[in-house]
C-alpha positions as CSV (number, residue, x, y, z in Angstrom):
1,M,93.2,99.7,43.5
2,N,93.4,103.4,44.1
3,H,91.0,104.3,46.9
4,Y,90.6,107.8,48.3
5,C,88.4,108.9,51.2
6,C,85.4,110.9,50.1
7,V,84.9,112.7,53.4
8,P,85.4,116.5,53.0
9,R,88.8,117.7,54.3
10,C,90.1,114.1,54.6
11,S,93.1,113.3,52.4
12,S,93.5,109.6,53.1
13,W,94.7,107.6,50.2
14,I,95.3,103.8,50.2
15,K,98.7,104.2,48.6
16,R,99.9,106.6,51.2
17,D,98.0,105.1,54.2
18,P,98.0,101.4,53.6
19,Q,97.1,100.7,57.3
20,L,93.6,102.2,56.7
21,T,90.7,100.3,55.4
22,F,88.2,101.8,53.0
23,H,84.4,101.2,53.2
24,I,81.7,101.5,50.6
25,F,78.4,103.2,51.4
26,P,75.7,100.9,52.6
27,E,73.0,99.8,50.2
28,Q,70.0,102.0,50.2
29,E,67.0,100.9,52.3
30,K,68.7,97.8,53.5
31,H,69.5,98.7,57.1
32,H,68.3,101.4,59.4
33,V,69.9,103.2,62.4
34,S,68.7,105.4,65.1
35,L,69.9,109.0,65.1
36,V,68.9,112.1,67.2
37,N,67.5,114.7,64.8
38,K,68.0,118.5,65.1
39,F,64.9,118.7,67.4
40,G,66.5,116.2,69.9
41,Q,64.1,113.4,68.9
42,K,65.4,109.9,68.2
43,E,64.4,108.6,64.7
44,R,65.2,105.6,62.6
45,I,66.5,106.4,59.2
46,D,68.2,104.5,56.3
47,R,71.9,103.8,57.2
48,R,73.1,105.1,53.8
49,R,71.2,108.4,54.4
50,A,72.7,108.7,57.9
51,W,76.2,108.4,56.4
52,I,75.4,111.1,53.8
53,L,74.0,113.4,56.5
54,K,76.8,112.8,59.0
55,L,79.6,113.2,56.4
56,R,77.9,116.2,54.8
57,I,78.3,114.8,51.4
58,G,77.1,117.5,49.0
59,S,77.0,115.5,45.8
60,P,75.3,112.3,44.8
61,V,77.1,109.2,46.2
62,S,78.6,107.0,43.5
63,K,79.5,103.4,43.7
64,F,83.2,104.4,43.7
65,M,83.1,106.6,46.8
66,K,84.7,105.2,50.0
67,V,85.1,106.2,53.6
68,C,88.4,105.4,55.3
69,S,88.6,103.7,58.7
70,F,89.9,106.8,60.3
71,H,86.2,107.9,60.6
72,F,85.1,104.9,62.6
73,A,85.8,103.9,66.2
74,E,86.9,100.3,67.1
75,E,83.5,99.5,68.6
76,D,81.9,100.4,65.3
77,Y,83.2,97.1,63.8
78,F,82.2,93.5,64.1
79,Y,83.9,90.5,62.5
80,R,82.2,87.9,60.5
81,S,84.0,85.0,62.1
82,K,87.0,84.3,64.3
83,D,89.2,83.6,61.3
84,S,88.0,86.5,59.2
85,K,90.0,89.7,59.2
86,K,87.4,91.6,57.2
87,A,85.6,94.1,59.3
88,E,82.2,95.7,58.8
89,D,80.5,98.6,60.5
90,T,77.8,97.6,62.9
91,E,74.2,98.6,62.6
92,N,74.3,100.5,65.9
93,S,77.7,102.2,65.3
94,S,78.5,105.7,66.5
95,I,78.6,106.6,62.8
96,F,81.8,108.6,62.3
97,K,83.6,109.3,65.5
98,F,85.0,112.6,64.2
99,M,81.5,114.0,63.7
100,N,80.4,113.2,67.3
101,S,83.1,115.1,69.1
């Protein structure tokens, strides 16, 4: 396993930053989120597309691209069960805390 974060200007690497988790892009057209567009209007768009827009990914997303946990706030996660340590981003997440500041 040799994960790198695909976010521009992020140099996170699983071997150097083992405390981070790395997340794959959501499946296309499976979930939708609400975002405020450049005109100030709220719209629902595909979650995968929201990630691409917010991260300013300039190339096609491959199945190998990952985003490190540095770019999520704690409230962006939910846990599958009390015993599970595997976290997932929530549908209503802030989507990348560093882009919202």
